[in-house]
Backbone as ProteinMPNN parsed JSONL, in Angstrom:
{"seq_chain_A": "MGGETMNNLQEKLAQTIRSRRHDMGMSQEQLAEKIDKTPSFIGQIERGECFPKIETLQALITSLGIDANALF", "coords_chain_A": {"N_chain_A": [[-7.143, 61.853, 21.346], [-5.464, 64.314, 19.588], [-6.167, 67.839, 19.017], [-5.334, 68.79, 16.492], [-5.085, 66.44, 15.004], [-7.749, 65.552, 15.042], [-8.941, 67.636, 13.612], [-7.779, 67.218, 11.09], [-8.84, 64.702, 10.444], [-11.54, 65.326, 10.452], [-11.647, 67.159, 8.318], [-10.844, 65.477, 6.205], [-12.923, 63.626, 6.243], [-15.054, 65.333, 5.62], [-14.393, 66.145, 2.98], [-14.357, 63.643, 1.706], [-17.002, 62.671, 2.004], [-18.508, 64.684, 0.709], [-17.406, 64.556, -1.891], [-17.933, 61.863, -2.649], [-20.723, 61.825, -2.491], [-21.376, 63.649, -4.51], [-20.265, 62.256, -6.697], [-22.056, 60.164, -6.813], [-24.271, 61.441, -7.662], [-26.069, 62.485, -5.86], [-28.13, 64.54, -3.869], [-27.74, 66.768, -1.029], [-30.088, 66.712, 0.38], [-31.212, 64.25, -0.381], [-29.316, 62.44, 0.654], [-29.506, 63.087, 3.354], [-32.106, 62.249, 3.885], [-31.821, 59.49, 3.524], [-30.313, 58.777, 5.752], [-31.749, 59.669, 7.841], [-31.438, 62.327, 8.807], [-31.012, 65.944, 8.867], [-30.805, 68.085, 5.947], [-29.258, 70.359, 6.464], [-27.584, 69.494, 8.485], [-26.036, 67.616, 7.122], [-24.721, 69.385, 5.439], [-23.191, 70.793, 7.355], [-21.43, 68.781, 8.179], [-20.115, 68.29, 5.746], [-18.824, 70.704, 5.398], [-16.984, 70.563, 7.329], [-17.608, 71.457, 9.843], [-18.634, 70.066, 11.951], [-18.378, 66.899, 13.631], [-19.712, 63.778, 13.03], [-21.642, 61.606, 15.223], [-20.727, 58.222, 16.054], [-22.689, 56.387, 15.17], [-24.015, 57.81, 13.196], [-21.909, 58.306, 11.481], [-21.378, 55.693, 10.643], [-23.754, 55.188, 9.232], [-23.496, 57.054, 7.164], [-21.164, 56.119, 5.864], [-22.044, 53.597, 5.033], [-24.281, 54.275, 3.411], [-23.068, 55.705, 1.372], [-21.212, 53.997, 0.393], [-18.534, 54.017, 1.214], [-15.182, 53.155, 1.951], [-14.289, 52.543, 5.117], [-11.71, 52.299, 6.085], [-10.243, 53.918, 4.43], [-10.648, 56.423, 5.426], [-9.121, 56.594, 7.662]], "CA_chain_A": [[-6.793, 62.343, 20.016], [-5.165, 65.729, 19.646], [-7.017, 68.725, 18.232], [-4.887, 68.853, 15.101], [-5.436, 65.164, 14.375], [-9.193, 65.548, 14.858], [-9.239, 68.551, 12.515], [-7.397, 66.558, 9.837], [-9.821, 63.656, 10.198], [-12.795, 66.005, 10.13], [-11.5, 67.699, 6.966], [-10.822, 64.356, 5.271], [-14.29, 63.12, 6.218], [-15.866, 66.32, 4.893], [-14.06, 66.034, 1.551], [-14.742, 62.317, 1.211], [-18.462, 62.589, 1.923], [-18.962, 65.593, -0.351], [-16.966, 64.024, -3.177], [-18.658, 60.623, -2.948], [-22.128, 62.191, -2.717], [-21.407, 64.236, -5.854], [-20.02, 61.172, -7.655], [-23.269, 59.352, -6.882], [-25.354, 62.286, -8.15], [-27.018, 62.586, -4.762], [-28.193, 65.846, -3.209], [-27.672, 66.728, 0.437], [-31.429, 66.343, 0.835], [-31.376, 62.804, -0.573], [-28.466, 61.76, 1.629], [-30.097, 63.313, 4.673], [-33.28, 61.383, 4.005], [-31.353, 58.103, 3.65], [-29.769, 58.501, 7.088], [-32.671, 60.258, 8.81], [-30.873, 63.571, 9.353], [-31.435, 67.111, 8.099], [-29.836, 68.532, 4.948], [-28.316, 71.325, 7.049], [-26.592, 68.707, 9.216], [-25.12, 67.085, 6.096], [-23.899, 70.531, 5.055], [-22.215, 71.063, 8.421], [-20.396, 67.74, 8.098], [-19.346, 68.503, 4.512], [-17.989, 71.901, 5.569], [-16.041, 70.293, 8.412], [-18.014, 72.223, 11.019], [-18.942, 69.142, 13.039], [-18.029, 65.501, 13.395], [-20.901, 63.008, 13.412], [-21.542, 60.497, 16.166], [-20.32, 56.99, 15.386], [-23.836, 55.783, 14.49], [-24.247, 58.606, 11.987], [-20.763, 58.046, 10.613], [-21.604, 54.383, 10.041], [-24.835, 55.336, 8.253], [-22.929, 57.769, 6.015], [-20.245, 55.208, 5.188], [-22.849, 52.565, 4.387], [-25.11, 54.878, 2.36], [-22.237, 56.204, 0.282], [-20.292, 52.949, -0.051], [-17.168, 54.473, 1.495], [-14.335, 52.247, 2.706], [-13.945, 53.213, 6.367], [-10.25, 52.305, 6.236], [-9.72, 55.04, 3.645], [-10.748, 57.636, 6.226], [-8.131, 56.569, 8.743]], "C_chain_A": [[-6.578, 63.853, 20.112], [-6.057, 66.544, 18.731], [-6.639, 68.768, 16.768], [-5.251, 67.579, 14.351], [-6.925, 65.104, 14.093], [-9.572, 66.469, 13.711], [-8.908, 67.918, 11.172], [-8.41, 65.483, 9.468], [-11.158, 64.261, 9.779], [-12.761, 66.56, 8.713], [-11.524, 66.582, 5.926], [-12.223, 63.765, 5.133], [-15.179, 64.041, 5.388], [-15.644, 66.19, 3.388], [-14.543, 64.719, 0.958], [-16.249, 62.216, 1.027], [-18.982, 63.454, 0.787], [-18.632, 65.028, -1.734], [-17.764, 62.784, -3.569], [-20.127, 60.912, -3.244], [-22.287, 62.772, -4.116], [-21.231, 63.163, -6.917], [-21.263, 60.318, -7.868], [-24.473, 60.14, -7.411], [-26.449, 62.492, -7.113], [-26.974, 63.989, -4.154], [-28.019, 65.673, -1.7], [-29.016, 66.282, 1.004], [-31.645, 64.835, 0.728], [-30.55, 62.014, 0.437], [-29.057, 61.892, 3.027], [-31.293, 62.394, 4.902], [-32.871, 59.926, 4.223], [-30.892, 57.783, 5.066], [-30.578, 59.165, 8.193], [-32.067, 61.444, 9.563], [-31.361, 64.725, 8.491], [-30.371, 67.469, 7.054], [-28.823, 69.529, 5.534], [-27.231, 70.609, 7.86], [-25.571, 68.107, 8.252], [-24.178, 68.196, 5.646], [-22.834, 70.849, 6.081], [-21.082, 70.042, 8.389], [-19.503, 67.989, 6.886], [-18.47, 69.748, 4.57], [-16.962, 71.717, 6.68], [-16.362, 71.043, 9.686], [-18.348, 71.334, 12.216], [-18.517, 67.746, 12.635], [-19.192, 64.657, 13.883], [-20.608, 61.961, 14.485], [-21.245, 59.227, 15.377], [-21.471, 56.332, 14.63], [-24.129, 56.498, 13.172], [-23.127, 58.382, 10.987], [-20.939, 56.708, 9.906], [-22.688, 54.458, 8.966], [-24.333, 56.042, 6.997], [-22.039, 56.845, 5.193], [-21.017, 54.154, 4.403], [-23.628, 53.136, 3.203], [-24.302, 55.291, 1.141], [-21.243, 55.163, -0.235], [-18.838, 53.34, 0.124], [-16.436, 53.386, 2.284], [-13.852, 52.991, 3.951], [-12.431, 53.291, 6.561], [-9.615, 53.476, 5.496], [-9.759, 56.342, 4.432], [-9.642, 57.737, 7.27], [-6.822, 56.107, 8.196]], "O_chain_A": [[-7.415, 64.575, 20.654], [-6.637, 66.014, 17.783], [-7.508, 68.781, 15.896], [-5.677, 67.632, 13.198], [-7.332, 64.654, 13.022], [-10.44, 66.122, 12.911], [-9.669, 68.062, 10.216], [-8.796, 65.366, 8.305], [-11.82, 63.765, 8.867], [-13.745, 66.444, 7.981], [-12.155, 66.725, 4.879], [-12.656, 63.44, 4.027], [-15.961, 63.58, 4.557], [-16.601, 66.132, 2.616], [-15.072, 64.684, -0.153], [-16.718, 61.726, 0.0], [-19.807, 63.005, -0.01], [-19.474, 65.024, -2.631], [-18.221, 62.676, -4.707], [-20.709, 60.312, -4.148], [-23.228, 62.426, -4.83], [-21.948, 63.148, -7.917], [-21.498, 59.811, -8.965], [-25.557, 59.584, -7.588], [-27.619, 62.655, -7.459], [-25.897, 64.55, -3.952], [-28.137, 64.567, -1.172], [-29.066, 65.556, 1.996], [-32.195, 64.216, 1.639], [-31.03, 61.034, 1.008], [-29.101, 60.924, 3.787], [-31.461, 61.834, 5.985], [-33.494, 59.211, 5.009], [-31.054, 56.656, 5.535], [-30.145, 59.217, 9.343], [-32.172, 61.546, 10.785], [-32.048, 64.508, 7.493], [-29.186, 67.195, 7.247], [-27.659, 69.535, 5.133], [-26.09, 71.068, 7.913], [-24.374, 68.095, 8.54], [-22.977, 67.973, 5.491], [-21.694, 71.144, 5.722], [-19.915, 70.397, 8.551], [-18.279, 67.91, 6.985], [-17.471, 69.831, 3.856], [-16.161, 72.614, 6.943], [-15.483, 71.246, 10.524], [-18.345, 71.794, 13.358], [-18.322, 67.45, 11.456], [-19.619, 64.8, 15.028], [-19.477, 61.497, 14.631], [-21.486, 59.168, 14.171], [-21.256, 55.774, 13.555], [-24.449, 55.867, 12.165], [-23.37, 58.279, 9.784], [-20.681, 56.598, 8.707], [-22.548, 53.852, 7.903], [-24.707, 55.667, 5.885], [-22.15, 56.797, 3.968], [-20.688, 53.855, 3.255], [-23.634, 52.551, 2.119], [-24.792, 55.235, 0.013], [-20.515, 55.421, -1.193], [-18.001, 53.028, -0.724], [-17.011, 52.772, 3.183], [-13.095, 53.956, 3.847], [-11.931, 54.254, 7.142], [-8.561, 53.968, 5.899], [-8.995, 57.264, 4.147], [-9.276, 58.83, 7.702], [-5.843, 56.011, 8.936]]}, "name": "protein", "num_of_chains": 1, "seq": "MGGETMNNLQEKLAQTIRSRRHDMGMSQEQLAEKIDKTPSFIGQIERGECFPKIETLQALITSLGIDANALF"}
């Protein structure tokens, strides 16, 4: 996967997670607790600073009820 494609996916993931979390009225702390990660890690993902491992991505998708197909 090229760098530009990864950046686009990372940005889309960041926006989707942040938006869905807000829609659900969930704080970064609450989401972090649900997936056993730190709130600062959630913040990094939401700012597009990092891309989670597949296991973490699956936990985020499940916890937030996101359609994985919508990300790709």
